[in-house]
C-alpha positions as CSV (number, residue, x, y, z in Angstrom):
1,M,0.0,0.0,0.0
2,I,2.2,2.8,1.2
3,S,5.9,2.3,0.4
4,D,8.6,3.1,2.9
5,A,10.3,6.4,2.5
6,F,14.1,6.3,2.6
7,A,16.4,9.3,3.0
8,Q,18.6,9.9,0.1
9,A,22.3,10.0,0.7
10,A,23.6,13.5,1.3
11,A,25.4,15.0,-1.6
12,G,29.0,15.8,-1.0
13,S,29.2,19.6,-0.3
14,D,31.6,21.7,-2.2
15,P,34.1,23.4,0.1
16,T,34.4,26.4,-2.2
17,S,30.7,27.2,-1.9
18,S,31.0,28.4,1.7
19,W,33.8,30.8,0.7
20,M,31.8,32.0,-2.3
21,G,28.9,32.7,0.1
22,L,31.2,35.0,2.2
23,L,32.7,36.8,-0.7
24,P,29.9,39.3,-1.1
25,M,30.1,40.3,2.6
26,V,33.9,40.7,2.3
27,L,33.5,42.8,-0.8
28,M,30.9,45.0,0.8
29,F,33.1,45.6,3.8
30,V,36.1,46.6,1.5
31,V,33.9,49.0,-0.4
32,L,32.5,50.5,2.8
33,Y,36.0,51.0,4.2
34,F,37.3,52.8,1.1
35,L,34.1,54.9,0.6
36,M,33.2,55.8,4.1
37,I,35.6,54.9,6.9
38,R,39.0,55.9,5.3
39,P,37.9,59.4,4.2
40,Q,36.4,60.1,7.6
41,Q,39.6,59.2,9.3
42,K,41.6,61.4,6.9
43,R,39.3,64.4,7.6
44,A,39.6,63.8,11.4
45,K,43.4,63.8,11.1
46,E,43.4,67.0,9.0
47,H,41.1,68.7,11.6
48,K,43.4,67.6,14.5
49,S,46.5,69.0,12.7
50,L,44.5,72.3,12.0
51,L,43.8,72.6,15.8
52,D,47.4,71.8,16.7
53,A,48.7,74.5,14.4
54,L,46.2,77.1,15.7
55,A,48.0,80.3,16.9
56,A,47.1,83.8,18.1
57,G,46.4,86.1,15.1
58,D,44.8,83.4,13.0
59,E,41.4,84.2,11.4
60,V,38.9,81.4,12.0
61,I,35.3,80.3,11.5
62,T,33.5,78.3,14.2
63,Q,31.0,75.5,13.5
64,G,28.3,78.0,14.4
65,G,29.4,80.3,11.6
66,I,31.0,83.0,13.7
67,A,34.1,84.5,12.2
68,G,36.8,86.2,14.2
69,K,40.5,86.5,15.1
70,V,42.2,84.2,17.6
71,T,43.6,86.2,20.5
72,N,44.5,83.4,23.0
73,V,45.0,79.7,22.6
74,G,44.7,77.3,25.6
75,D,44.7,73.6,25.9
76,S,40.9,73.1,25.4
77,F,39.6,76.6,24.7
78,V,40.3,79.5,22.3
79,K,39.5,83.1,22.7
80,V,38.2,84.7,19.5
81,E,37.7,88.4,18.9
82,I,34.5,88.8,16.9
83,A,34.3,92.6,17.0
84,S,36.5,95.4,18.3
85,G,36.7,94.7,22.1
86,V,34.3,91.7,22.0
87,E,35.9,88.3,22.8
88,I,34.2,85.0,23.1
89,T,35.6,81.7,24.4
90,V,35.0,78.6,22.3
91,Q,36.2,75.0,22.6
92,K,39.0,74.1,20.2
93,P,37.0,71.4,18.4
94,A,34.4,74.1,17.5
95,I,36.9,75.7,15.2
96,S,36.0,74.5,11.7
97,A,38.3,76.4,9.4
98,V,41.3,78.8,9.4
99,L,40.8,81.6,6.9
100,P,43.6,83.2,4.9
101,K,45.2,86.3,6.5
102,G,43.3,89.5,5.8
103,T,40.0,87.9,5.0
104,L,38.1,89.5,7.8
105,K,39.4,93.0,7.1
106,N,37.7,92.9,3.7
107,A,34.4,91.7,5.0
């Protein structure tokens, strides 16, 4: 009536198929590294060198868009003169760019 069901013998698995399954993940990580991680690390290194080279007399722009001249540089903070006789204290990492000399005189 009903015949017995027998399991078929397992086919020999190909050892390269497991590596081929991992290949897309490895390629995605490599692309992610070169398109996102590496440029971000490069930008962070450039910003750190910019902050290390910061000196009194430099004209800077903060991340908030305030432009001024550096009057005093400390370990963590920088004093920036934004108008004649008006100084503000900002954290060093808040400095986003150093302007060429004489830029603020023309503005």
